[in-house]
GUKOLLUM-459977 format. One record per atom (N, C-alpha, C, O): x, y, z. Coordinates in steps of 0.05 Angstrom, whole numbers, padded with zeros to 5 digits, always signed. Layout:
REM GUKOLLUM-459977
XYZ ...
***
This chain:
REM GUKOLLUM-459977
+01508+00703+00874 +01523+00727+00868 +01507+00750+00878 +01483+00751+00872 +01519+00767+00893 +01508+00793+00905 +01512+00814+00883 +01528+00812+00865 +01495+00834+00886 +01496+00856+00867 +01502+00883+00884 +01495+00886+00908 +01515+00899+00870 +01523+00925+00884 +01498+00944+00880 +01482+00941+00861 +01498+00964+00899 +01475+00983+00896 +01475+00996+00869 +01496+01003+00858 +01451+01000+00858 +01450+01014+00832 +01452+00994+00809 +01445+01001+00787 +01460+00970+00813 +01460+00950+00792 +01435+00931+00795 +01425+00925+00816 +01426+00924+00770 +01404+00906+00769 +01412+00877+00772 +01432+00869+00761 +01398+00861+00787 +01405+00833+00791 +01399+00816+00766 +01377+00819+00755 +01415+00801+00759 +01412+00783+00735 +01390+00763+00741 +01390+00751+00762 +01371+00758+00723 +01350+00738+00727 +01359+00713+00710 +01373+00715+00689 +01350+00689+00721 +01357+00665+00707 +01339+00663+00682 +01316+00670+00682 +01351+00652+00660 +01334+00650+00636 +01311+00629+00640 +01313+00609+00654 +01289+00635+00628 +01265+00617+00631 +01271+00589+00619 +01286+00586+00600 +01259+00569+00631 +01265+00542+00621 +01252+00538+00594 +01228+00545+00589 +01267+00526+00576 +01257+00520+00549 +01239+00494+00549 +01244+00473+00562 +01218+00497+00534 +01200+00474+00531 +01213+00452+00512 +01225+00460+00491 +01212+00428+00518 +01223+00409+00499 +01210+00408+00473 +01185+00409+00472 +01225+00406+00452 +01214+00407+00426 +01210+00378+00416 +01228+00362+00415 +01184+00373+00409 +01177+00346+00400 +01190+00340+00374 +01189+00356+00355 +01201+00318+00371 +01213+00310+00345 +01193+00307+00322 +01171+00298+00327 +01200+00313+00300 +01183+00310+00275 +01181+00280+00270 +01197+00264+00280 +01161+00273+00253 +01159+00244+00245 +01184+00234+00233 +01193+00212+00238 +01196+00251+00216 +01222+00241+00202 +01244+00237+00224 +01259+00218+00222 +01246+00254+00244 +01265+00250+00264 +01259+00225+00278 +01278+00208+00281 +01236+00219+00287 +01228+00196+00300 +01234+00171+00284 +01244+00152+00295 +01229+00171+00258 +01235+00150+00241 +01264+00144+00240 +01273+00121+00239 +01281+00167+00241 +01310+00164+00238 +01319+00151+00263 +01336+00133+00263 +01308+00161+00287 +01317+00149+00314 +01312+00119+00315 +01327+00104+00327 +01288+00111+00302 +01280+00083+00306 +01289+00066+00283 +01283+00043+00281 +01305+00080+00265 +01317+00064+00242 +01296+00056+00222 +01300+00036+00208 +01273+00071+00220 +01251+00063+00201 +01249+00086+00181 +01247+00110+00188 +01249+00079+00154 +01246+00101+00135 +01221+00117+00139 +01200+00106+00145 +01224+00144+00137 +01201+00160+00141 +01183+00157+00118 +01191+00153+00095 +01154+00158+00126 +01133+00156+00106 +01124+00183+00096 +01119+00202+00112 +01122+00184+00071 +01111+00209+00061 +01080+00211+00065 +01067+00192+00073 +01069+00234+00059 +01041+00239+00061 +01027+00221+00041 +01036+00217+00019 +01003+00211+00048 +00988+00193+00032 +00979+00209+00007 +00973+00232+00007 +00978+00193-00016 +00972+00207-00041 +00943+00216-00040 +00936+00237-00051 +00925+00199-00026 +00897+00205-00024 +00891+00228-00001 +00870+00240+00001 +00913+00231+00016 +00907+00252+00038 +00915+00280+00027 +00910+00300+00040 +00926+00282+00003 +00934+00309-00005 +00909+00323-00015 +00911+00348-00020 +00887+00311-00019 +00862+00327-00024 +00863+00340-00052 +00854+00363-00055 +00874+00328-00071 +00874+00339-00097 +00847+00340-00110 +00829+00325-00101 +00843+00356-00129 +00818+00358-00143 +00809+00332-00156 +00786+00324-00156 +00829+00317-00169 +00823+00290-00179 +00812+00271-00160 +00792+00258-00166 +00825+00270-00135 +00814+00251-00116 +00786+00258-00105 +00771+00241-00098 +00780+00285-00103 +00754+00293-00095 +00733+00286-00115 +00711+00278-00108 +00742+00290-00141 +00723+00281-00163 +00716+00252-00161 +00693+00244-00164 +00738+00235-00155 +00733+00207-00154 +00714+00199-00131 +00698+00181-00132 +00719+00214-00110 +00700+00208-00086 +00672+00216-00092 +00654+00202-00083 +00667+00238-00106 +00641+00246-00112 +00627+00228-00131 +00602+00225-00131 +00642+00215-00150 +00632+00196-00168 +00621+00171-00153 +00598+00162-00157 +00637+00163-00134 +00630+00138-00120 +00605+00144-00103 +00588+00126-00101 +00603+00168-00090 +00579+00174-00073 +00555+00176-00090 +00534+00167-00082 +00557+00188-00114 +00534+00191-00132 +00526+00165-00141 +00502+00159-00140 +00544+00146-00149 +00537+00119-00157 +00521+00104-00135 +00501+00090-00141 +00530+00108-00110 +00515+00094-00088 +00487+00104-00084 +00468+00088-00081 +00484+00131-00085 +00459+00144-00082 +00439+00134-00106 +00416+00128-00101 +00449+00133-00130 +00433+00123-00151 +00424+00095-00148 +00401+00089-00152 +00442+00079-00139 +00437+00049-00134 +00416+00048-00114 +00397+00034-00118 +00417+00062-00091 +00397+00060-00070 +00370+00071-00080 +00349+00061-00072 +00369+00092-00097 +00343+00101-00108 +00331+00081-00125 +00306+00078-00125 +00346+00067-00142 +00335+00046-00159 +00323+00024-00143 +00302+00013-00149 +00338+00016-00123 +00329-00006-00106 +00302+00002-00093 +00282-00012-00093 +00303+00025-00081 +00277+00034-00067 +00254+00036-00086 +00231+00030-00080 +00261+00046-00109 +00239+00050-00130 +00226+00025-00136 +00201+00023-00137 +00242+00004-00142 +00232-00023-00149 +00216-00034-00126 +00195-00047-00130 +00225-00030-00102 +00212-00041-00079 +00184-00028-00076 +00164-00042-00072 +00183+00000-00079 +00157+00010-00075 +00137+00005-00098 +00113+00007-00094 +00148-00001-00122 +00132-00005-00145 +00124-00035-00147 +00114-00044-00168 +00128-00050-00127 +00123-00079-00130 +00090-00084-00132 +00075-00073-00117 +00083-00099-00150 +00054-00104-00157 +00045-00122-00134 +00058-00142-00129 +00022-00114-00121 +00012-00130-00100 +00002-00157-00110 -00003-00160-00134 -00002-00178-00090 -00012-00203-00098 -00040-00200-00110 -00055-00184-00101 -00046-00217-00130 -00073-00217-00142 -00094-00226-00123 -00091-00246-00108 -00116-00210-00122 -00138-00219-00106 -00154-00243-00121 -00163-00240-00143 -00156-00265-00107 -00171-00286-00120 -00200-00285-00112 -00208-00293-00090 -00216-00277-00130 -00245-00273-00126 -00261-00299-00130 -00276-00309-00113 -00257-00311-00154 -00272-00333-00163 -00268-00356-00145 -00288-00368-00136 -00243-00364-00139 -00238-00388-00122 -00249-00384-00093 -00259-00402-00081 -00246-00359-00084 -00257-00353-00058 -00287-00354-00057 -00298-00364-00037 -00301-00346-00077 -00329-00345-00078 -00337-00375-00080 -00356-00383-00065 -00325-00391-00095 -00332-00419-00098 -00329-00433-00070 -00345-00449-00062 -00307-00428-00057 -00301-00441-00033 -00323-00434-00012 -00333-00452+00001 -00330-00410-00008 -00349-00403+00011 -00378-00410+00002 -00396-00415+00019 -00384-00411-00023 -00409-00421-00033 -00412-00451-00026 -00434-00458-00017 -00392-00468-00029 -00393-00495-00022 -00395-00499+00009 -00409-00516+00018 -00381-00482+00024 -00382-00485+00053 -00410-00476+00065 -00421-00489+00083 -00421-00455+00054 -00446-00443+00065 -00471-00453+00050 -00494-00450+00060 -00468-00463+00026 -00493-00472+00011 -00505-00449-00004 -00526-00453-00017 -00495-00425-00003 -00505-00401-00016 -00488-00396-00042 -00464-00394-00041 -00501-00393-00064 -00487-00387-00090 -00478-00357-00092 -00490-00341-00106 -00458-00350-00077 -00446-00324-00076 -00439-00315-00106 -00429-00331-00122 -00445-00289-00110 -00441-00280-00139 -00413-00265-00140 -00403-00254-00121 -00403-00267-00164 -00379-00252-00170 -00381-00242-00201 -00397-00254-00217 -00367-00221-00209 -00370-00210-00236 -00352-00228-00254 -00331-00237-00246 -00364-00231-00279 -00350-00248-00298 -00347-00232-00324 -00366-00221-00334 -00321-00231-00335 -00315-00218-00361 -00319-00188-00360 -00331-00177-00378 -00309-00175-00338 -00310-00146-00338 -00291-00137-00358 -00272-00151-00365 -00295-00112-00367 -00279-00100-00389 -00250-00095-00377 -00247-00097-00353 -00231-00090-00393 -00205-00085-00386 -00204-00060-00369 -00218-00040-00375 -00187-00060-00348 -00184-00038-00329 -00198-00041-00302 -00193-00027-00283 -00218-00061-00302 -00229-00069-00275 -00210-00087-00261 -00200-00106-00273 -00203-00081-00234 -00183-00094-00222 -00196-00104-00195 -00207-00087-00182 -00195-00130-00186 -00204-00139-00162 -00185-00128-00140 -00161-00130-00143 -00196-00116-00117 -00182-00104-00096 -00184-00114-00070 -00166-00111-00054 -00208-00129-00064 -00212-00140-00039 -00233-00162-00041 -00249-00164-00060 -00231-00180-00021 -00251-00202-00020 -00252-00212+00009 -00231-00216+00022 -00276-00216+00019 -00278-00225+00048 -00305-00239+00052 -00324-00234+00036 -00306-00255+00072 -00332-00266+00082 -00330-00266+00112 -00315-00280+00125 -00349-00248+00122 -00346-00245+00151 -00373-00234+00161 -00390-00226+00145 -00376-00233+00186 -00402-00224+00198 -00405-00193+00197 -00387-00179+00205 -00427-00183+00188 -00433-00156+00187 -00461-00150+00196 -00480-00159+00183 -00465-00135+00218 -00491-00128+00228 -00510-00156+00233 -00534-00158+00228 -00493-00175+00245 -00508-00199+00250 -00512-00220+00228 -00523-00241+00232 -00502-00213+00202 -00505-00231+00182 -00480-00237+00168 -00464-00219+00162 -00475-00263+00162 -00451-00271+00148 -00453-00257+00120 -00473-00261+00106 -00432-00242+00111 -00434-00226+00087 -00411-00233+00071 -00388-00234+00080 -00417-00238+00044 -00397-00242+00025 -00393-00215+00009 -00412-00201+00002 -00368-00208+00005 -00361-00184-00007 -00337-00187-00025 -00318-00200-00018 -00340-00174-00050 -00318-00173-00070 -00317-00146-00081 -00337-00137-00092 -00294-00132-00078 -00292-00105-00087 -00274-00102-00111 -00255-00118-00114 -00278-00084-00128 -00263-00076-00153 -00258-00049-00155 -00273-00032-00146 -00234-00044-00167 -00226-00016-00176 -00235-00011-00204 -00230-00029-00221 -00248+00011-00211 -00256+00014-00238 -00234+00027-00255 -00213+00035-00244 -00239+00028-00281 -00215+00039-00297 -00209+00068-00290 -00186+00077-00295 -00228+00083-00279 -00224+00111-00272 -00218+00113-00241 -00223+00135-00230 -00209+00092-00228 -00200+00092-00201 -00224+00097-00180 -00220+00106-00158 -00248+00090-00189 -00270+00089-00169 -00273+00062-00157 -00257+00044-00164 -00292+00058-00140 -00295+00032-00128 -00323+00021-00130 -00342+00036-00125 -00327-00004-00136 -00352-00018-00138 -00349-00045-00126 -00329-00058-00131 -00368-00055-00110 -00366-00080-00096 -00395-00093-00097 -00416-00079-00099 -00395-00119-00094 -00419-00134-00089 -00418-00145-00061 -00398-00154-00051 -00442-00143-00047 -00445-00153-00021 -00470-00168-00018 -00491-00159-00027 -00469-00192-00006 -00492-00209-00004 -00492-00223+00022 -00472-00230+00034 -00519-00226+00032 -00524-00239+00057 -00551-00253+00055 -00569-00243+00041 -00556-00275+00069 -00582-00288+00069 -00600-00278+00091 -00593-00279+00114 -00624-00267+00084 -00643-00257+00101 -00631-00238+00122 -00633-00242+00146 -00618-00218+00112 -00607-00198+00132 -00628-00179+00142 -00649-00175+00129 -00622-00167+00164 -00642-00148+00176 -00640-00122+00160 -00620-00118+00145 -00659-00104+00163 -00660-00079+00150 -00634-00062+00158 -00624-00047+00142 -00626-00066+00180 -00603-00051+00192 -00579-00057+00175 -00562-00040+00170 -00576-00082+00166 -00554-00091+00148 -00554-00076+00123 -00533-00067+00114 -00578-00073+00110 -00580-00061+00084 -00572-00030+00089 -00559-00018+00072 -00581-00019+00110 -00573+00009+00113 -00543+00014+00116 -00532+00034+00106 -00529-00004+00129 -00499-00002+00132 -00487-00006+00104 -00469+00009+00097 -00495-00026+00089 -00482-00033+00064 -00485-00009+00043 -00468-00005+00026 -00507+00005+00045 -00513+00027+00027 -00507+00055+00038 -00513+00076+00027 -00492+00054+00062 -00486+00079+00076 -00511+00097+00080 -00510+00121+00076 -00533+00084+00089 -00557+00097+00093 -00571+00109+00070 -00586+00128+00072 -00567+00096+00047 -00577+00108+00021 -00608+00108+00021 -00623+00091+00031 -00617+00131+00008 -00645+00136+00007 -00655+00125-00022 -00640+00125-00041 -00681+00116-00024 -00692+00106-00049 -00687+00128-00071 -00693+00151-00066 -00678+00119-00095 -00674+00138-00117 -00683+00125-00145 -00669+00129-00166 -00704+00111-00145 -00714+00100-00169 -00709+00070-00171 -00702+00056-00151 -00711+00060-00195 -00708+00032-00200 -00692+00026-00226 -00690+00044-00243 -00680+00002-00228 -00664-00004-00252 -00671-00032-00260 -00671-00049-00242 -00677-00039-00284 -00682-00065-00295 -00659-00074-00313 -00655-00062-00335 -00644-00093-00304 -00621-00102-00323 -00630-00119-00343 -00654-00126-00345 -00612-00127-00362 -00619-00142-00386 -00629-00170-00379 -00644-00182-00393 -00619-00181-00355 -00628-00208-00347 -00655-00208-00334 -00664-00229-00325 -00668-00185-00332 -00696-00184-00320 -00693-00176-00290 -00714-00174-00277 -00670-00173-00278 -00669-00166-00250 -00680-00137-00245 -00674-00117-00259 -00695-00136-00223 -00707-00110-00216 -00693-00100-00193 -00696-00110-00171 -00675-00078-00197 -00657-00068-00175 -00671-00042-00165 -00683-00027-00181 -00669-00038-00141 -00677-00012-00128 -00652+00006-00124 -00632-00003-00113 -00653+00030-00134 -00630+00049-00131 -00631+00063-00103 -00652+00069-00092 -00608+00067-00093 -00606+00082-00067 -00580+00099-00069 -00560+00091-00080 -00583+00123-00057 -00563+00144-00057 -00559+00154-00030 -00577+00163-00016 -00533+00152-00021 -00526+00164+00006 -00525+00195+00005 -00522+00207-00017 -00527+00206+00029 -00523+00236+00031 -00498+00244+00017 -00477+00233+00020 -00502+00264+00001 -00477+00277-00014 -00475+00264-00041 -00460+00275-00058 -00488+00242-00047 -00487+00229-00074 -00460+00214-00079 -00456+00205-00101 -00443+00213-00058 -00418+00199-00063 -00419+00168-00064 -00402+00154-00074 -00441+00158-00052 -00445+00128-00050 -00470+00121-00065 -00491+00129-00057 -00468+00106-00085 -00491+00097-00101 -00494+00066-00096 -00474+00052-00095 -00520+00056-00095 -00525+00028-00091 -00548+00018-00107 -00567+00032-00112 -00544-00009-00117 -00566-00022-00128 -00573-00046-00109 -00556-00061-00100 -00599-00049-00104 -00606-00071-00085 -00625-00089-00099 -00645-00080-00111 -00619-00115-00098 -00634-00136-00110 -00646-00156-00087 -00630-00171-00075 -00671-00156-00082 -00683-00174-00062 -00689-00200-00073 -00697-00202-00097 -00685-00222-00057 -00689-00249-00067 -00718-00256-00072 -00735-00245-00059 -00725-00274-00090 -00752-00280-00096 -00762-00296-00075 -00785-00294-00069 -00746-00313-00061 -00757-00331-00040 -00741-00327-00016 -00718-00317-00017 -00754-00333+00007 -00741-00331+00033 -00717-00350+00035 -00720-00373+00027 -00695-00341+00045 -00672-00356+00048 -00653-00350+00026 -00630-00358+00028 -00663-00335+00006 -00643-00327-00017 -00626-00306-00008 -00628-00298+00015 -00609-00296-00026 -00589-00277-00020 -00597-00249-00028 -00604-00244-00050 -00595-00230-00009 -00600-00202-00017 -00573-00191-00027 -00552-00194-00015 -00575-00178-00050 -00551-00171-00065 -00550-00140-00067 -00570-00127-00075 -00527-00129-00060 -00523-00101-00061 -00497-00097-00078 -00476-00108-00072 -00500-00080-00099 -00478-00070-00116 -00475-00042-00108 -00493-00026-00112 -00453-00035-00096 -00450-00007-00085 -00421+00003-00089 -00402-00012-00093 -00418+00028-00089 -00393+00041-00091 -00394+00070-00099 -00416+00082-00099 -00371+00080-00107 -00367+00109-00116 -00369+00110-00146 -00366+00132-00158 -00373+00087-00160 -00374+00088-00188 -00400+00102-00198 -00417+00109-00181 -00404+00106-00224 -00426+00116-00235 -00448+00098-00236 -00443+00075-00231 -00473+00107-00243 -00495+00087-00246 -00490+00067-00269 -00497+00043-00269 -00477+00079-00289 -00471+00061-00312 -00452+00039-00304 -00456+00016-00313 -00432+00044-00288 -00412+00026-00279 -00425+00006-00260 -00420-00018-00262 -00443+00015-00242 -00458-00004-00225 -00475-00022-00240 -00477-00046-00234 -00488-00011-00260 -00505-00030-00278 -00488-00049-00293 -00495-00073-00296 -00467-00041-00304 -00448-00060-00318 -00439-00081-00299 -00439-00104-00307 -00432-00074-00276 -00422-00095-00256 -00444-00114-00250 -00439-00138-00251 -00469-00103-00244 -00490-00120-00237 -00499-00139-00258 -00507-00162-00252 -00498-00131-00283 -00506-00150-00304 -00485-00172-00310 -00491-00192-00323 -00462-00168-00300 -00441-00189-00304 -00437-00207-00280 -00419-00224-00281 -00454-00204-00260 -00453-00223-00237 -00463-00251-00245 -00484-00254-00258 -00448-00272-00235 -00457-00299-00240 -00454-00313-00214 -00437-00305-00199 -00469-00333-00207 -00470-00347-00182 -00448-00368-00180 -00444-00383-00200 -00433-00370-00158 -00413-00392-00154 -00428-00418-00150 -00451-00418-00141 -00416-00439-00156 -00428-00466-00153 -00424-00475-00123 -00402-00474-00111 -00447-00483-00114 -00447-00493-00086 -00440-00524-00085 -00437-00535-00064 -00439-00536-00108 -00434-00564-00108 -00459-00582-00106 -00457-00606-00109 -00482-00569-00101 -00508-00584-00099 -00520-00590-00125 -00519-00574-00143 -00533-00613-00127 -00548-00621-00152 -00572-00604-00155 -00586-00600-00135 -00579-00595-00179 -00603-00581-00184 -00603-00554-00173 -00625-00543-00170 -00580-00542-00167 -00581-00515-00156 -00589-00495-00177 -00586-00499-00201 -00601-00472-00166 -00612-00451-00184 -00599-00426-00177 -00592-00423-00153 -00596-00405-00195 -00583-00382-00189 -00600-00367-00167 -00624-00372-00163 -00583-00348-00152 -00596-00334-00130 -00614-00314-00139 -00627-00300-00123 
***
């Protein structure tokens, strides 16, 4: 269609975008009943409260499980049996403490080479969370003694009730105290009671040391 001068040409209407049918209309077209909104999708306060209760219950359960796992009591350190085993194997009556008061707990035990000497060691935690251990070796070098006492310097002597004459040694700073008992005969065990415990605790520990049986007839204490 042409237009006359002075008249505006009519423009074609813009194409309309197709309208997508609603879920209800699609259901009607397919002959399927329309589904309503989920009861739990409505986000009511009651549903949110239920969800929070479930989440809190899961968190509490995980906390309890983790707490029990972290609080598991470690396996007991077997000192006596280990001392007897190595005593019979080596022929040396390695010592271990007997009848320590309540609160003393065995924490480590080992028999390994240290500074060229096979060394028996049994460590205990004191009732006040300090550490005391016995270390023994047959005819060790002086270097061995320095390592076991952390370079402790002479600090007097101590005589225990059983007649043992122990030399006191203290490391720099006073954090490591040691009692040293030299054997009466060559080939015997040099014994060191050492740790961060007090002198009283070291003395109590030393007085309760007993030799393990080597299985030999006529054996005598170290």
